Gaussian input, Z-matrix of N, CA and C with variables (Angstrom, degrees):
# hf/3-21g

backbone

0 1
 N
 C     1     B1
 C     2     B2     1     A1
 N     3     B3     2     A2     1     D1
 C     4     B4     3     A3     2     D2
 C     5     B5     4     A4     3     D3
 N     6     B6     5     A5     4     D4
 C     7     B7     6     A6     5     D5
 C     8     B8     7     A7     6     D6
 N     9     B9     8     A8     7     D7
 C    10    B10     9     A9     8     D8
 C    11    B11    10    A10     9     D9
 N    12    B12    11    A11    10    D10
 C    13    B13    12    A12    11    D11
 C    14    B14    13    A13    12    D12
 N    15    B15    14    A14    13    D13
 C    16    B16    15    A15    14    D14
 C    17    B17    16    A16    15    D15
 N    18    B18    17    A17    16    D16
 C    19    B19    18    A18    17    D17
 C    20    B20    19    A19    18    D18
 N    21    B21    20    A20    19    D19
 C    22    B22    21    A21    20    D20
 C    23    B23    22    A22    21    D21
 N    24    B24    23    A23    22    D22
 C    25    B25    24    A24    23    D23
 C    26    B26    25    A25    24    D24
 N    27    B27    26    A26    25    D25
 C    28    B28    27    A27    26    D26
 C    29    B29    28    A28    27    D27
 N    30    B30    29    A29    28    D28
 C    31    B31    30    A30    29    D29
 C    32    B32    31    A31    30    D30
 N    33    B33    32    A32    31    D31
 C    34    B34    33    A33    32    D32
 C    35    B35    34    A34    33    D33
 N    36    B36    35    A35    34    D34
 C    37    B37    36    A36    35    D35
 C    38    B38    37    A37    36    D36
 N    39    B39    38    A38    37    D37
 C    40    B40    39    A39    38    D38
 C    41    B41    40    A40    39    D39
 N    42    B42    41    A41    40    D40
 C    43    B43    42    A42    41    D41
 C    44    B44    43    A43    42    D42
 N    45    B45    44    A44    43    D43
 C    46    B46    45    A45    44    D44
 C    47    B47    46    A46    45    D45
 N    48    B48    47    A47    46    D46
 C    49    B49    48    A48    47    D47
 C    50    B50    49    A49    48    D48
 N    51    B51    50    A50    49    D49
 C    52    B52    51    A51    50    D50
 C    53    B53    52    A52    51    D51
 N    54    B54    53    A53    52    D52
 C    55    B55    54    A54    53    D53
 C    56    B56    55    A55    54    D54
 N    57    B57    56    A56    55    D55
 C    58    B58    57    A57    56    D56
 C    59    B59    58    A58    57    D57
 N    60    B60    59    A59    58    D58
 C    61    B61    60    A60    59    D59
 C    62    B62    61    A61    60    D60
 N    63    B63    62    A62    61    D61
 C    64    B64    63    A63    62    D62
 C    65    B65    64    A64    63    D63
 N    66    B66    65    A65    64    D64
 C    67    B67    66    A66    65    D65
 C    68    B68    67    A67    66    D66
 N    69    B69    68    A68    67    D67
 C    70    B70    69    A69    68    D68
 C    71    B71    70    A70    69    D69
 N    72    B72    71    A71    70    D70
 C    73    B73    72    A72    71    D71
 C    74    B74    73    A73    72    D72
 N    75    B75    74    A74    73    D73
 C    76    B76    75    A75    74    D74
 C    77    B77    76    A76    75    D75
 N    78    B78    77    A77    76    D76
 C    79    B79    78    A78    77    D77
 C    80    B80    79    A79    78    D78
 N    81    B81    80    A80    79    D79
 C    82    B82    81    A81    80    D80
 C    83    B83    82    A82    81    D81
 N    84    B84    83    A83    82    D82
 C    85    B85    84    A84    83    D83
 C    86    B86    85    A85    84    D84
 N    87    B87    86    A86    85    D85
 C    88    B88    87    A87    86    D86
 C    89    B89    88    A88    87    D87
 N    90    B90    89    A89    88    D88
 C    91    B91    90    A90    89    D89
 C    92    B92    91    A91    90    D90
 N    93    B93    92    A92    91    D91
 C    94    B94    93    A93    92    D92
 C    95    B95    94    A94    93    D93
 N    96    B96    95    A95    94    D94
 C    97    B97    96    A96    95    D95
 C    98    B98    97    A97    96    D96
 N    99    B99    98    A98    97    D97
 C   100   B100    99    A99    98    D98
 C   101   B101   100   A100    99    D99
 N   102   B102   101   A101   100   D100
 C   103   B103   102   A102   101   D101
 C   104   B104   103   A103   102   D102
 N   105   B105   104   A104   103   D103
 C   106   B106   105   A105   104   D104
 C   107   B107   106   A106   105   D105
 N   108   B108   107   A107   106   D106
 C   109   B109   108   A108   107   D107
 C   110   B110   109   A109   108   D108
 N   111   B111   110   A110   109   D109
 C   112   B112   111   A111   110   D110
 C   113   B113   112   A112   111   D111
 N   114   B114   113   A113   112   D112
 C   115   B115   114   A114   113   D113
 C   116   B116   115   A115   114   D114
 N   117   B117   116   A116   115   D115
 C   118   B118   117   A117   116   D116
 C   119   B119   118   A118   117   D117
 N   120   B120   119   A119   118   D118
 C   121   B121   120   A120   119   D119
 C   122   B122   121   A121   120   D120
 N   123   B123   122   A122   121   D121
 C   124   B124   123   A123   122   D122
 C   125   B125   124   A124   123   D123
 N   126   B126   125   A125   124   D124
 C   127   B127   126   A126   125   D125
 C   128   B128   127   A127   126   D126
 N   129   B129   128   A128   127   D127
 C   130   B130   129   A129   128   D128
 C   131   B131   130   A130   129   D129
 N   132   B132   131   A131   130   D130
 C   133   B133   132   A132   131   D131
 C   134   B134   133   A133   132   D132
 N   135   B135   134   A134   133   D133
 C   136   B136   135   A135   134   D134
 C   137   B137   136   A136   135   D135
 N   138   B138   137   A137   136   D136
 C   139   B139   138   A138   137   D137
 C   140   B140   139   A139   138   D138
 N   141   B141   140   A140   139   D139
 C   142   B142   141   A141   140   D140
 C   143   B143   142   A142   141   D141
 N   144   B144   143   A143   142   D142
 C   145   B145   144   A144   143   D143
 C   146   B146   145   A145   144   D144
 N   147   B147   146   A146   145   D145
 C   148   B148   147   A147   146   D146
 C   149   B149   148   A148   147   D147
 N   150   B150   149   A149   148   D148
 C   151   B151   150   A150   149   D149
 C   152   B152   151   A151   150   D150
 N   153   B153   152   A152   151   D151
 C   154   B154   153   A153   152   D152
 C   155   B155   154   A154   153   D153
 N   156   B156   155   A155   154   D154
 C   157   B157   156   A156   155   D155
 C   158   B158   157   A157   156   D156
 N   159   B159   158   A158   157   D157
 C   160   B160   159   A159   158   D158
 C   161   B161   160   A160   159   D159
 N   162   B162   161   A161   160   D160
 C   163   B163   162   A162   161   D161
 C   164   B164   163   A163   162   D162
 N   165   B165   164   A164   163   D163
 C   166   B166   165   A165   164   D164
 C   167   B167   166   A166   165   D165
 N   168   B168   167   A167   166   D166
 C   169   B169   168   A168   167   D167
 C   170   B170   169   A169   168   D168
 N   171   B171   170   A170   169   D169
 C   172   B172   171   A171   170   D170
 C   173   B173   172   A172   171   D171
 N   174   B174   173   A173   172   D172
 C   175   B175   174   A174   173   D173
 C   176   B176   175   A175   174   D174
 N   177   B177   176   A176   175   D175
 C   178   B178   177   A177   176   D176
 C   179   B179   178   A178   177   D177
 N   180   B180   179   A179   178   D178
 C   181   B181   180   A180   179   D179
 C   182   B182   181   A181   180   D180
 N   183   B183   182   A182   181   D181
 C   184   B184   183   A183   182   D182
 C   185   B185   184   A184   183   D183
 N   186   B186   185   A185   184   D184
 C   187   B187   186   A186   185   D185
 C   188   B188   187   A187   186   D186
 N   189   B189   188   A188   187   D187
 C   190   B190   189   A189   188   D188
 C   191   B191   190   A190   189   D189
 N   192   B192   191   A191   190   D190
 C   193   B193   192   A192   191   D191
 C   194   B194   193   A193   192   D192
 N   195   B195   194   A194   193   D193
 C   196   B196   195   A195   194   D194
 C   197   B197   196   A196   195   D195
 N   198   B198   197   A197   196   D196
 C   199   B199   198   A198   197   D197
 C   200   B200   199   A199   198   D198
 N   201   B201   200   A200   199   D199
 C   202   B202   201   A201   200   D200
 C   203   B203   202   A202   201   D201
 N   204   B204   203   A203   202   D202
 C   205   B205   204   A204   203   D203
 C   206   B206   205   A205   204   D204
 N   207   B207   206   A206   205   D205
 C   208   B208   207   A207   206   D206
 C   209   B209   208   A208   207   D207
 N   210   B210   209   A209   208   D208
 C   211   B211   210   A210   209   D209
 C   212   B212   211   A211   210   D210
 N   213   B213   212   A212   211   D211
 C   214   B214   213   A213   212   D212
 C   215   B215   214   A214   213   D213
 N   216   B216   215   A215   214   D214
 C   217   B217   216   A216   215   D215
 C   218   B218   217   A217   216   D216
 N   219   B219   218   A218   217   D217
 C   220   B220   219   A219   218   D218
 C   221   B221   220   A220   219   D219
 N   222   B222   221   A221   220   D220
 C   223   B223   222   A222   221   D221
 C   224   B224   223   A223   222   D222
 N   225   B225   224   A224   223   D223
 C   226   B226   225   A225   224   D224
 C   227   B227   226   A226   225   D225
 N   228   B228   227   A227   226   D226
 C   229   B229   228   A228   227   D227
 C   230   B230   229   A229   228   D228
 N   231   B231   230   A230   229   D229
 C   232   B232   231   A231   230   D230
 C   233   B233   232   A232   231   D231
 N   234   B234   233   A233   232   D232
 C   235   B235   234   A234   233   D233
 C   236   B236   235   A235   234   D234
 N   237   B237   236   A236   235   D235
 C   238   B238   237   A237   236   D236
 C   239   B239   238   A238   237   D237
 N   240   B240   239   A239   238   D238
 C   241   B241   240   A240   239   D239
 C   242   B242   241   A241   240   D240
 N   243   B243   242   A242   241   D241
 C   244   B244   243   A243   242   D242
 C   245   B245   244   A244   243   D243
 N   246   B246   245   A245   244   D244
 C   247   B247   246   A246   245   D245
 C   248   B248   247   A247   246   D246
 N   249   B249   248   A248   247   D247
 C   250   B250   249   A249   248   D248
 C   251   B251   250   A250   249   D249
 N   252   B252   251   A251   250   D250
 C   253   B253   252   A252   251   D251
 C   254   B254   253   A253   252   D252
 N   255   B255   254   A254   253   D253
 C   256   B256   255   A255   254   D254
 C   257   B257   256   A256   255   D255
 N   258   B258   257   A257   256   D256
 C   259   B259   258   A258   257   D257
 C   260   B260   259   A259   258   D258
 N   261   B261   260   A260   259   D259
 C   262   B262   261   A261   260   D260
 C   263   B263   262   A262   261   D261
 N   264   B264   263   A263   262   D262
 C   265   B265   264   A264   263   D263
 C   266   B266   265   A265   264   D264
 N   267   B267   266   A266   265   D265
 C   268   B268   267   A267   266   D266
 C   269   B269   268   A268   267   D267
 N   270   B270   269   A269   268   D268
 C   271   B271   270   A270   269   D269
 C   272   B272   271   A271   270   D270
 N   273   B273   272   A272   271   D271
 C   274   B274   273   A273   272   D272
 C   275   B275   274   A274   273   D273
 N   276   B276   275   A275   274   D274
 C   277   B277   276   A276   275   D275
 C   278   B278   277   A277   276   D276
 N   279   B279   278   A278   277   D277
 C   280   B280   279   A279   278   D278
 C   281   B281   280   A280   279   D279
 N   282   B282   281   A281   280   D280
 C   283   B283   282   A282   281   D281
 C   284   B284   283   A283   282   D282
 N   285   B285   284   A284   283   D283
 C   286   B286   285   A285   284   D284
 C   287   B287   286   A286   285   D285
 N   288   B288   287   A287   286   D286
 C   289   B289   288   A288   287   D287
 C   290   B290   289   A289   288   D288
 N   291   B291   290   A290   289   D289
 C   292   B292   291   A291   290   D290
 C   293   B293   292   A292   291   D291
 N   294   B294   293   A293   292   D292
 C   295   B295   294   A294   293   D293
 C   296   B296   295   A295   294   D294
 N   297   B297   296   A296   295   D295
 C   298   B298   297   A297   296   D296
 C   299   B299   298   A298   297   D297
 N   300   B300   299   A299   298   D298
 C   301   B301   300   A300   299   D299
 C   302   B302   301   A301   300   D300
 N   303   B303   302   A302   301   D301
 C   304   B304   303   A303   302   D302
 C   305   B305   304   A304   303   D303
 N   306   B306   305   A305   304   D304
 C   307   B307   306   A306   305   D305
 C   308   B308   307   A307   306   D306

   B1=1.4510
   B2=1.5329
   B3=1.3025
   B4=1.4627
   B5=1.5099
   B6=1.3340
   B7=1.4652
   B8=1.5220
   B9=1.3082
   B10=1.4614
   B11=1.5257
   B12=1.3171
   B13=1.4597
   B14=1.5063
   B15=1.3130
   B16=1.4518
   B17=1.5373
   B18=1.2977
   B19=1.4767
   B20=1.4976
   B21=1.3428
   B22=1.4606
   B23=1.5212
   B24=1.3598
   B25=1.4571
   B26=1.4998
   B27=1.3496
   B28=1.4597
   B29=1.5011
   B30=1.3359
   B31=1.4574
   B32=1.5406
   B33=1.3235
   B34=1.4534
   B35=1.5102
   B36=1.3202
   B37=1.4626
   B38=1.5183
   B39=1.3394
   B40=1.4654
   B41=1.5139
   B42=1.3311
   B43=1.4879
   B44=1.5131
   B45=1.3379
   B46=1.4430
   B47=1.5434
   B48=1.3428
   B49=1.4546
   B50=1.5418
   B51=1.3078
   B52=1.4645
   B53=1.5312
   B54=1.3348
   B55=1.4460
   B56=1.5289
   B57=1.3202
   B58=1.4762
   B59=1.5400
   B60=1.3361
   B61=1.4568
   B62=1.5349
   B63=1.3167
   B64=1.4591
   B65=1.5386
   B66=1.3360
   B67=1.4575
   B68=1.5266
   B69=1.3149
   B70=1.4525
   B71=1.5019
   B72=1.3356
   B73=1.4595
   B74=1.5093
   B75=1.3174
   B76=1.4906
   B77=1.5157
   B78=1.3357
   B79=1.4918
   B80=1.5386
   B81=1.3404
   B82=1.4667
   B83=1.5164
   B84=1.2929
   B85=1.4486
   B86=1.5641
   B87=1.3115
   B88=1.4683
   B89=1.5238
   B90=1.3341
   B91=1.4666
   B92=1.5198
   B93=1.3459
   B94=1.4531
   B95=1.5123
   B96=1.3490
   B97=1.4465
   B98=1.5241
   B99=1.3075
   B100=1.4677
   B101=1.4979
   B102=1.3404
   B103=1.4838
   B104=1.5484
   B105=1.3014
   B106=1.4640
   B107=1.5247
   B108=1.3195
   B109=1.4668
   B110=1.5366
   B111=1.3243
   B112=1.4565
   B113=1.5154
   B114=1.3279
   B115=1.4677
   B116=1.5047
   B117=1.3131
   B118=1.4693
   B119=1.5390
   B120=1.3213
   B121=1.4651
   B122=1.5466
   B123=1.3142
   B124=1.4892
   B125=1.5117
   B126=1.3332
   B127=1.4734
   B128=1.5134
   B129=1.3267
   B130=1.4536
   B131=1.5335
   B132=1.3331
   B133=1.4773
   B134=1.5378
   B135=1.3080
   B136=1.4572
   B137=1.5348
   B138=1.3146
   B139=1.4551
   B140=1.5276
   B141=1.3424
   B142=1.4550
   B143=1.5376
   B144=1.2959
   B145=1.4889
   B146=1.5153
   B147=1.3280
   B148=1.4721
   B149=1.5244
   B150=1.3409
   B151=1.4305
   B152=1.5253
   B153=1.3114
   B154=1.4733
   B155=1.5029
   B156=1.3360
   B157=1.4636
   B158=1.5179
   B159=1.2969
   B160=1.4554
   B161=1.5322
   B162=1.3081
   B163=1.4622
   B164=1.5188
   B165=1.3484
   B166=1.4541
   B167=1.5266
   B168=1.2990
   B169=1.4726
   B170=1.5312
   B171=1.3075
   B172=1.4495
   B173=1.5046
   B174=1.3217
   B175=1.4869
   B176=1.5299
   B177=1.3239
   B178=1.4705
   B179=1.5315
   B180=1.3530
   B181=1.4422
   B182=1.5183
   B183=1.3357
   B184=1.4648
   B185=1.5218
   B186=1.3283
   B187=1.4688
   B188=1.5182
   B189=1.3205
   B190=1.4788
   B191=1.5199
   B192=1.2908
   B193=1.4478
   B194=1.5144
   B195=1.3178
   B196=1.4499
   B197=1.5068
   B198=1.3407
   B199=1.4395
   B200=1.5270
   B201=1.3091
   B202=1.4744
   B203=1.5159
   B204=1.3497
   B205=1.4416
   B206=1.5128
   B207=1.3213
   B208=1.4545
   B209=1.5105
   B210=1.3164
   B211=1.4942
   B212=1.5051
   B213=1.3328
   B214=1.4508
   B215=1.5152
   B216=1.3124
   B217=1.4617
   B218=1.5432
   B219=1.3321
   B220=1.4526
   B221=1.5126
   B222=1.3306
   B223=1.4612
   B224=1.5250
   B225=1.3168
   B226=1.4551
   B227=1.5335
   B228=1.3268
   B229=1.4897
   B230=1.5335
   B231=1.3109
   B232=1.4742
   B233=1.5249
   B234=1.3149
   B235=1.4931
   B236=1.4943
   B237=1.3325
   B238=1.4401
   B239=1.5111
   B240=1.3238
   B241=1.4728
   B242=1.5244
   B243=1.3328
   B244=1.4554
   B245=1.5437
   B246=1.3089
   B247=1.4695
   B248=1.5243
   B249=1.3191
   B250=1.4668
   B251=1.5314
   B252=1.3348
   B253=1.4300
   B254=1.5310
   B255=1.3340
   B256=1.4512
   B257=1.5176
   B258=1.3262
   B259=1.4702
   B260=1.5285
   B261=1.3356
   B262=1.4719
   B263=1.5154
   B264=1.3313
   B265=1.4808
   B266=1.5291
   B267=1.3448
   B268=1.4762
   B269=1.5373
   B270=1.3293
   B271=1.4765
   B272=1.5207
   B273=1.3437
   B274=1.4540
   B275=1.5448
   B276=1.3243
   B277=1.4748
   B278=1.5308
   B279=1.3025
   B280=1.4642
   B281=1.5230
   B282=1.3375
   B283=1.4785
   B284=1.5031
   B285=1.3266
   B286=1.4720
   B287=1.5459
   B288=1.3298
   B289=1.4497
   B290=1.5193
   B291=1.3292
   B292=1.4551
   B293=1.5239
   B294=1.3519
   B295=1.4390
   B296=1.5226
   B297=1.3123
   B298=1.4492
   B299=1.5152
   B300=1.3273
   B301=1.4462
   B302=1.5182
   B303=1.3320
   B304=1.4662
   B305=1.4758
   B306=1.3275
   B307=1.4527
   B308=1.4841
   A1=107.94
   A2=116.84
   A3=121.49
   A4=109.43
   A5=115.48
   A6=120.22
   A7=111.17
   A8=118.88
   A9=121.47
   A10=109.71
   A11=113.68
   A12=118.47
   A13=109.19
   A14=114.40
   A15=119.85
   A16=110.09
   A17=116.67
   A18=121.23
   A19=110.05
   A20=117.43
   A21=120.44
   A22=111.42
   A23=115.23
   A24=119.06
   A25=110.79
   A26=117.82
   A27=120.25
   A28=112.40
   A29=117.38
   A30=121.98
   A31=109.36
   A32=117.58
   A33=121.44
   A34=110.98
   A35=117.12
   A36=120.61
   A37=109.98
   A38=116.77
   A39=120.37
   A40=111.24
   A41=116.78
   A42=121.62
   A43=110.26
   A44=118.51
   A45=122.27
   A46=110.81
   A47=115.69
   A48=119.37
   A49=110.39
   A50=117.59
   A51=120.29
   A52=111.31
   A53=118.74
   A54=120.19
   A55=109.57
   A56=116.99
   A57=120.28
   A58=111.01
   A59=116.23
   A60=120.34
   A61=111.10
   A62=118.40
   A63=122.01
   A64=114.56
   A65=116.40
   A66=119.88
   A67=112.79
   A68=118.81
   A69=120.98
   A70=111.07
   A71=116.53
   A72=120.97
   A73=111.99
   A74=115.24
   A75=120.21
   A76=111.45
   A77=115.84
   A78=119.17
   A79=111.32
   A80=116.26
   A81=119.41
   A82=110.98
   A83=117.96
   A84=122.07
   A85=110.35
   A86=116.83
   A87=118.84
   A88=111.39
   A89=116.41
   A90=119.77
   A91=111.58
   A92=116.09
   A93=119.17
   A94=111.93
   A95=117.84
   A96=121.14
   A97=112.30
   A98=119.00
   A99=121.47
   A100=114.68
   A101=116.83
   A102=121.70
   A103=108.24
   A104=116.40
   A105=121.07
   A106=113.01
   A107=117.66
   A108=118.97
   A109=111.34
   A110=117.41
   A111=122.20
   A112=111.51
   A113=119.54
   A114=120.33
   A115=112.37
   A116=116.14
   A117=121.90
   A118=112.54
   A119=116.76
   A120=119.49
   A121=111.05
   A122=116.25
   A123=119.97
   A124=110.35
   A125=116.03
   A126=119.97
   A127=111.07
   A128=116.90
   A129=122.37
   A130=111.39
   A131=116.16
   A132=119.52
   A133=111.52
   A134=116.89
   A135=120.04
   A136=110.98
   A137=116.67
   A138=120.05
   A139=110.59
   A140=117.22
   A141=120.27
   A142=111.20
   A143=116.06
   A144=119.18
   A145=111.35
   A146=116.88
   A147=120.82
   A148=110.46
   A149=116.95
   A150=120.64
   A151=114.07
   A152=115.98
   A153=120.87
   A154=114.02
   A155=118.49
   A156=120.18
   A157=109.72
   A158=117.25
   A159=121.44
   A160=110.40
   A161=116.19
   A162=122.20
   A163=111.15
   A164=116.71
   A165=119.87
   A166=112.93
   A167=118.93
   A168=120.49
   A169=111.58
   A170=117.79
   A171=121.98
   A172=110.13
   A173=118.46
   A174=120.75
   A175=113.78
   A176=117.36
   A177=118.59
   A178=111.20
   A179=118.94
   A180=119.77
   A181=113.40
   A182=116.34
   A183=120.20
   A184=108.12
   A185=115.02
   A186=120.68
   A187=107.46
   A188=116.25
   A189=119.93
   A190=109.79
   A191=117.06
   A192=122.31
   A193=109.11
   A194=116.46
   A195=121.01
   A196=109.84
   A197=117.95
   A198=120.56
   A199=112.56
   A200=116.17
   A201=120.47
   A202=113.00
   A203=116.52
   A204=121.07
   A205=114.99
   A206=117.96
   A207=121.43
   A208=114.17
   A209=116.97
   A210=120.90
   A211=109.51
   A212=115.99
   A213=120.72
   A214=112.98
   A215=117.92
   A216=119.68
   A217=108.81
   A218=113.89
   A219=119.18
   A220=112.65
   A221=117.64
   A222=121.71
   A223=110.25
   A224=116.12
   A225=121.18
   A226=107.31
   A227=115.47
   A228=118.91
   A229=112.96
   A230=118.28
   A231=119.49
   A232=111.26
   A233=116.63
   A234=120.30
   A235=113.77
   A236=118.10
   A237=120.36
   A238=113.75
   A239=115.96
   A240=120.54
   A241=109.44
   A242=115.89
   A243=119.88
   A244=107.90
   A245=115.45
   A246=120.92
   A247=111.94
   A248=116.08
   A249=119.03
   A250=112.29
   A251=116.93
   A252=119.95
   A253=112.03
   A254=116.16
   A255=120.56
   A256=110.50
   A257=115.19
   A258=120.89
   A259=110.54
   A260=115.82
   A261=118.48
   A262=112.46
   A263=115.73
   A264=118.97
   A265=111.57
   A266=116.06
   A267=118.91
   A268=110.53
   A269=116.08
   A270=120.21
   A271=110.82
   A272=118.12
   A273=121.94
   A274=111.83
   A275=116.60
   A276=121.02
   A277=112.84
   A278=118.32
   A279=121.86
   A280=112.86
   A281=117.49
   A282=121.22
   A283=106.56
   A284=118.32
   A285=120.54
   A286=111.23
   A287=113.76
   A288=120.07
   A289=115.04
   A290=117.49
   A291=121.24
   A292=108.41
   A293=116.54
   A294=120.06
   A295=109.14
   A296=115.37
   A297=120.44
   A298=110.33
   A299=115.46
   A300=120.32
   A301=109.87
   A302=114.86
   A303=120.89
   A304=108.13
   A305=115.94
   A306=120.87
   A307=112.31
   D1=51.80
   D2=179.17
   D3=-82.66
   D4=138.26
   D5=-177.43
   D6=-100.38
   D7=9.42
   D8=-177.56
   D9=91.21
   D10=170.84
   D11=-177.72
   D12=-94.32
   D13=124.60
   D14=179.05
   D15=-82.11
   D16=167.78
   D17=179.95
   D18=-63.87
   D19=-34.12
   D20=-179.88
   D21=-65.91
   D22=-40.04
   D23=179.16
   D24=-67.11
   D25=-41.45
   D26=176.90
   D27=-63.65
   D28=-37.02
   D29=178.31
   D30=-66.47
   D31=-38.80
   D32=178.79
   D33=-67.40
   D34=-39.66
   D35=177.67
   D36=-63.57
   D37=-43.10
   D38=177.71
   D39=-61.62
   D40=-42.94
   D41=179.56
   D42=-62.84
   D43=-43.09
   D44=-179.99
   D45=-61.15
   D46=-41.67
   D47=-178.92
   D48=-67.48
   D49=-43.98
   D50=-177.97
   D51=-70.00
   D52=-34.18
   D53=176.50
   D54=-65.54
   D55=-42.49
   D56=179.65
   D57=-63.88
   D58=-38.68
   D59=-177.54
   D60=-68.72
   D61=-35.20
   D62=-174.58
   D63=-102.05
   D64=7.03
   D65=-173.77
   D66=-63.17
   D67=-44.55
   D68=-176.44
   D69=-64.86
   D70=-47.10
   D71=177.70
   D72=-60.46
   D73=-44.00
   D74=179.94
   D75=-61.49
   D76=-44.15
   D77=179.78
   D78=-64.14
   D79=-35.04
   D80=176.56
   D81=-64.21
   D82=-45.59
   D83=179.16
   D84=-63.76
   D85=-41.00
   D86=178.48
   D87=-64.07
   D88=-39.71
   D89=177.45
   D90=-61.71
   D91=-45.94
   D92=178.67
   D93=-64.67
   D94=-42.39
   D95=-178.38
   D96=-64.86
   D97=-30.43
   D98=-177.98
   D99=-95.62
   D100=-6.75
   D101=-178.01
   D102=-79.26
   D103=108.26
   D104=-175.07
   D105=-77.70
   D106=-9.04
   D107=178.80
   D108=-81.67
   D109=-15.39
   D110=178.52
   D111=-80.77
   D112=156.28
   D113=176.03
   D114=-63.18
   D115=150.54
   D116=-177.00
   D117=-59.63
   D118=-34.99
   D119=-178.38
   D120=-65.81
   D121=-39.15
   D122=178.78
   D123=-67.60
   D124=-41.78
   D125=178.68
   D126=-64.65
   D127=-38.03
   D128=178.22
   D129=-64.58
   D130=-43.11
   D131=177.20
   D132=-62.83
   D133=-39.17
   D134=177.37
   D135=-64.42
   D136=-38.50
   D137=178.57
   D138=-66.95
   D139=-37.99
   D140=176.14
   D141=-63.65
   D142=-39.63
   D143=177.60
   D144=-64.50
   D145=-37.46
   D146=177.10
   D147=-63.62
   D148=-37.85
   D149=178.74
   D150=-68.99
   D151=-21.71
   D152=-179.63
   D153=-80.06
   D154=-10.45
   D155=178.74
   D156=-62.39
   D157=145.79
   D158=179.92
   D159=-71.38
   D160=168.34
   D161=-177.48
   D162=-59.26
   D163=-39.34
   D164=-175.47
   D165=-82.47
   D166=-4.49
   D167=177.19
   D168=-93.18
   D169=1.99
   D170=178.42
   D171=-94.77
   D172=132.06
   D173=-176.20
   D174=-61.99
   D175=-22.06
   D176=-176.54
   D177=-72.68
   D178=-13.99
   D179=179.30
   D180=-80.34
   D181=-13.24
   D182=-178.23
   D183=-80.74
   D184=130.10
   D185=-179.92
   D186=-130.39
   D187=140.03
   D188=175.63
   D189=-68.26
   D190=125.17
   D191=179.60
   D192=-130.20
   D193=151.73
   D194=176.25
   D195=-66.05
   D196=131.55
   D197=-178.17
   D198=-74.82
   D199=-18.08
   D200=-179.92
   D201=-88.71
   D202=-48.00
   D203=-173.52
   D204=-109.39
   D205=-20.34
   D206=-177.69
   D207=86.15
   D208=6.03
   D209=178.29
   D210=-64.46
   D211=146.13
   D212=-177.63
   D213=-106.79
   D214=-1.17
   D215=-178.29
   D216=-122.26
   D217=148.66
   D218=179.05
   D219=69.63
   D220=34.36
   D221=-177.53
   D222=-94.71
   D223=128.83
   D224=174.27
   D225=-88.10
   D226=106.31
   D227=-169.64
   D228=-64.49
   D229=-27.61
   D230=-179.57
   D231=-61.98
   D232=-35.28
   D233=179.71
   D234=-106.87
   D235=-14.31
   D236=-179.18
   D237=72.44
   D238=27.63
   D239=-177.99
   D240=-126.37
   D241=149.95
   D242=173.35
   D243=-74.60
   D244=167.95
   D245=-173.96
   D246=-57.77
   D247=-43.23
   D248=-176.96
   D249=-68.12
   D250=-45.69
   D251=178.13
   D252=-64.42
   D253=-35.63
   D254=176.48
   D255=-61.48
   D256=-44.36
   D257=-179.91
   D258=-62.54
   D259=-45.77
   D260=-179.76
   D261=-61.42
   D262=-44.53
   D263=-178.34
   D264=-71.05
   D265=-34.21
   D266=178.84
   D267=-66.75
   D268=-43.75
   D269=-179.92
   D270=-66.62
   D271=-32.28
   D272=178.84
   D273=-80.44
   D274=-7.77
   D275=178.98
   D276=79.46
   D277=21.43
   D278=-177.87
   D279=-86.68
   D280=-9.97
   D281=178.25
   D282=-109.36
   D283=112.74
   D284=-177.66
   D285=-66.74
   D286=138.16
   D287=177.40
   D288=84.84
   D289=-1.21
   D290=-178.76
   D291=-114.81
   D292=125.67
   D293=175.57
   D294=-141.86
   D295=161.02
   D296=-178.55
   D297=-67.83
   D298=132.83
   D299=-177.56
   D300=-76.04
   D301=142.23
   D302=174.07
   D303=-148.62
   D304=133.81
   D305=178.27
   D306=-147.53

């Protein structure tokens, strides 16, 4: 029961890819910018380089979204599904190790 990929989901996928691609360089700049043993000018240049990263290269732009519907709320991050899709797949037996509780 997939509804197709929404623009928000595609944007999130793009952001995840760009964050992963720039993570090593970003961490290096953060290390230099926070290292107080280095000269202030070097730390300042590192901070300027961090500010030049695009919007999608920042980890705060990544949001957990349902892989089926693209919803951004009520997402179970372990499975990447919203609550409703998780329930449907669990009841259909499509998620291994998950079954309806009964006691």
